C-alpha positions as CSV (number, residue, x, y, z in Angstrom):
1,X,20.2,-0.7,-7.9
2,X,21.5,2.9,-8.1
3,X,20.0,3.2,-11.6
4,X,16.6,2.1,-10.4
5,X,16.7,4.5,-7.5
6,X,17.5,7.3,-9.8
7,X,14.6,6.3,-12.0
8,X,12.3,6.4,-9.0
9,X,13.5,9.8,-8.0
10,X,13.1,11.1,-11.6
11,X,9.5,9.8,-11.7
12,X,8.8,11.4,-8.3
13,X,10.1,14.8,-9.5
14,X,8.0,14.5,-12.7
15,X,4.9,13.7,-10.6
16,X,5.6,16.6,-8.2
17,X,6.0,18.9,-11.1
18,X,2.6,17.8,-12.4
19,X,1.1,18.9,-9.1
20,X,2.9,22.3,-9.0
21,X,2.8,23.3,-12.6
22,X,-1.0,24.2,-12.7
23,X,-0.5,26.2,-9.5
24,X,2.3,28.2,-11.1
25,X,0.3,28.8,-14.3
26,X,-3.0,29.5,-12.5
27,X,-4.7,31.3,-15.3
28,X,-4.3,28.4,-17.7
29,X,-4.4,25.3,-15.4
30,X,-6.6,26.0,-12.3
31,X,-5.4,23.7,-9.5
32,X,-8.1,24.0,-6.8
33,X,-10.5,21.1,-6.3
34,X,-13.5,23.1,-7.2
35,X,-12.4,23.8,-10.8
36,X,-10.1,20.8,-11.4
37,X,-11.6,17.3,-12.0
38,X,-11.6,15.7,-8.5
39,X,-10.2,12.3,-9.6
40,X,-7.4,14.0,-11.5
41,X,-6.7,16.3,-8.6
42,X,-6.5,13.2,-6.3
43,X,-4.1,11.5,-8.7
44,X,-1.9,14.6,-8.9
45,X,-1.7,15.0,-5.2
46,X,-1.1,11.3,-4.2
47,X,1.0,10.2,-7.2
48,X,4.4,11.2,-5.8
49,X,4.0,9.2,-2.6
50,X,2.6,6.3,-4.6
51,X,5.6,6.3,-6.8
52,X,7.9,6.1,-3.8
53,X,5.8,3.3,-2.3
54,X,5.8,1.2,-5.4
55,X,9.3,2.1,-6.6
56,X,10.8,1.6,-3.1
57,X,9.9,-2.2,-3.1
58,X,13.3,-3.9,-2.9
59,X,15.1,-0.6,-2.5
60,X,13.9,0.4,0.9
61,X,13.4,-1.3,4.2
62,X,9.9,-2.8,4.3
63,X,8.8,-0.3,7.0
64,X,9.7,2.7,4.9
65,X,7.9,1.2,1.9
66,X,4.8,0.7,4.1
67,X,5.2,4.2,5.4
68,X,5.0,5.6,1.9
69,X,1.9,3.5,1.3
70,X,0.2,5.1,4.3
71,X,1.3,8.6,3.0
72,X,-0.5,7.8,-0.2
73,X,-3.6,6.7,1.8
74,X,-3.4,10.0,3.8
75,X,-3.2,12.0,0.6
76,X,-6.2,10.2,-0.9
77,X,-8.2,10.7,2.3
78,X,-7.4,14.4,2.4
79,X,-8.6,14.9,-1.2
80,X,-11.8,12.9,-0.2
81,X,-12.4,15.5,2.5
82,X,-11.8,13.2,5.5
83,X,-9.4,15.1,7.8
84,X,-9.6,12.2,10.3
85,X,-8.7,9.7,7.6
86,X,-5.9,11.9,6.4
87,X,-4.5,12.2,9.9
88,X,-4.9,8.5,10.5
89,X,-3.0,7.6,7.3
90,X,-0.1,9.9,8.2
91,X,-0.1,8.7,11.8
92,X,0.5,5.1,10.6
93,X,3.2,6.4,8.3
94,X,5.0,8.1,11.2
95,X,4.8,4.9,13.3
96,X,6.5,3.1,10.4
97,X,9.2,5.7,10.2
98,X,9.8,5.6,14.0
99,X,10.0,1.8,14.0
100,X,12.5,1.8,11.2
101,X,14.8,4.5,12.7
102,X,14.7,2.8,16.1
103,X,15.6,-0.5,14.4
104,X,18.6,1.2,12.7
105,X,19.8,2.7,15.9
106,X,19.6,-0.6,17.7
107,X,21.3,-2.6,14.9
108,X,24.1,-0.1,14.7
109,X,24.7,-0.4,18.4
110,X,24.7,-4.2,18.2
111,X,27.1,-4.3,15.2
112,X,29.6,-1.7,16.4
113,X,29.3,-1.1,20.2
114,X,31.5,1.9,20.0
115,X,28.8,3.6,17.8
116,X,26.1,3.7,20.4
117,X,24.2,7.0,20.3
118,X,26.2,9.7,22.1
119,X,24.4,11.7,24.8
120,X,24.9,14.7,22.6
121,X,22.6,13.1,20.0
122,X,19.9,12.8,22.6
123,X,20.4,16.3,23.8
124,X,20.3,17.8,20.2
125,X,17.2,15.8,19.3
126,X,15.4,16.9,22.4
127,X,16.4,20.6,21.9
128,X,15.2,20.5,18.3
129,X,11.9,18.8,19.0
130,X,10.7,20.5,22.1
131,X,9.9,24.0,20.6
132,X,7.4,22.7,18.0
133,X,5.8,20.4,20.5
134,X,5.4,23.2,23.1
135,X,4.1,25.6,20.4
136,X,1.6,23.0,19.3
137,X,0.4,22.3,22.8
138,X,0.0,26.0,23.6
139,X,-1.4,27.4,20.3
140,X,-2.7,24.7,18.0
141,X,-4.2,21.9,20.1
142,X,-6.3,24.3,22.2
143,X,-7.8,25.8,19.0
144,X,-9.2,22.5,17.9
145,X,-12.9,22.6,18.8
146,X,-14.0,18.9,18.5
147,X,-12.7,16.8,21.3
148,X,-12.1,13.6,19.2
149,X,-10.1,15.6,16.7
150,X,-8.2,17.4,19.5
151,X,-7.2,14.0,20.9
152,X,-6.2,12.8,17.5
153,X,-4.2,15.9,16.8
154,X,-2.4,15.5,20.2
155,X,-1.5,11.9,19.4
156,X,-0.4,12.8,15.9
157,X,1.8,15.7,17.1
158,X,3.5,13.3,19.5
159,X,4.2,10.9,16.7
160,X,5.5,13.6,14.5
161,X,7.9,14.8,17.1
162,X,9.0,11.3,18.1
163,X,9.7,10.5,14.4
164,X,11.9,13.6,14.2
165,X,13.6,12.7,17.5
166,X,14.5,9.2,16.4
167,X,15.6,10.5,13.0
168,X,18.0,13.0,14.6
169,X,19.5,10.3,16.9
170,X,19.9,8.0,13.8
171,X,21.5,10.8,11.9
172,X,24.1,11.3,14.6
173,X,24.7,7.6,14.8
174,X,25.2,7.1,11.0
175,X,26.6,10.5,10.2
176,X,23.9,10.7,7.5
177,X,21.5,13.6,7.8
178,X,19.3,13.2,4.7
179,X,16.4,11.2,6.4
180,X,16.6,13.5,9.4
181,X,16.1,16.6,7.2
182,X,13.1,14.8,5.6
183,X,11.5,14.2,8.9
184,X,12.0,17.8,9.9
185,X,10.4,18.9,6.6
186,X,7.5,16.6,7.4
187,X,7.1,18.3,10.8
188,X,7.2,21.7,9.2
189,X,4.7,20.8,6.6
190,X,2.2,19.4,9.1
191,X,2.8,22.3,11.5
192,X,1.9,24.8,8.8
193,X,-1.2,22.7,7.8
194,X,-2.5,22.6,11.4
195,X,-1.7,26.2,12.1
196,X,-3.5,27.3,9.0
197,X,-6.5,25.0,9.7
198,X,-7.0,25.7,13.4
199,X,-5.1,28.8,14.4
200,X,-4.9,31.5,11.7
201,X,-4.6,31.8,8.0
202,X,-1.2,31.6,6.4
203,X,-0.7,33.2,3.0
204,X,0.3,30.7,0.3
205,X,-0.3,27.9,2.9
206,X,-1.0,25.3,0.3
207,X,2.2,25.9,-1.6
208,X,4.2,25.9,1.7
209,X,2.5,22.7,2.9
210,X,3.0,20.7,-0.4
211,X,6.5,21.9,-1.1
212,X,7.8,20.9,2.3
213,X,5.8,17.7,2.2
214,X,7.2,16.5,-1.1
215,X,10.7,17.5,0.0
216,X,10.1,15.4,3.1
217,X,9.1,12.4,1.0
218,X,12.0,12.7,-1.4
219,X,14.6,13.1,1.4
220,X,13.2,10.2,3.4
221,X,13.4,8.0,0.3
222,X,17.0,9.1,-0.5
223,X,18.1,8.8,3.1
224,X,16.9,5.2,3.5
225,X,17.7,3.6,0.1
226,X,19.9,0.6,0.7
227,X,20.3,-3.1,-0.1
228,X,18.2,-5.5,1.9
229,X,21.2,-6.6,3.9
230,X,22.1,-4.2,6.7
231,X,25.3,-2.3,6.2
232,X,27.3,-1.8,9.3
233,X,28.6,1.7,9.8
234,X,32.2,2.4,9.4
235,X,34.4,2.4,12.5
236,X,36.1,5.6,11.3
């Protein structure tokens, strides 16, 4: 199983490199959608998430695999030019992540009552998640002109923050911070995307968005790989 997980990670890194390489050598391999074949651009963008979705079958909990499937859908909708579809795909992915993290927290508490989440975990999660939520509410959401998209962005921002919140509580419960870091990278990536789209232009926004997004996917995969059977945390 470890060998298979390593192979999935290697394939993911190769796919991510395929996306970034043209951006690095811009004069040889233009990477923007106007000059690059649209279908090939879509494949390059969505392939890393698709690799994790397919490769994670049997390695990841079903909800995480489904979450990566929805990330692939979100990538494809984004390339197709549907911001609403892109946001919808990623919203479904965040719901899957939230459900899986909450399930892990509950199972841990049931298996080892002494390992129930400590109040410090709730406090740390809240302190880390409040600033981006407040900043989004004050700066990003008011800048969205269309009411339906504003409502969708508000709902998606809440999902993003809730996913980060549950991942932090889970991290404190299991003493494993990989998936938490992935969720926070996802939050950073989408915050940059929304700020650049609705508030003001950010230099090199595409590079920042995609590098933190791919880092988020990889960390979420590595932080949730496990056998199908639930492993109870150590009492130590």
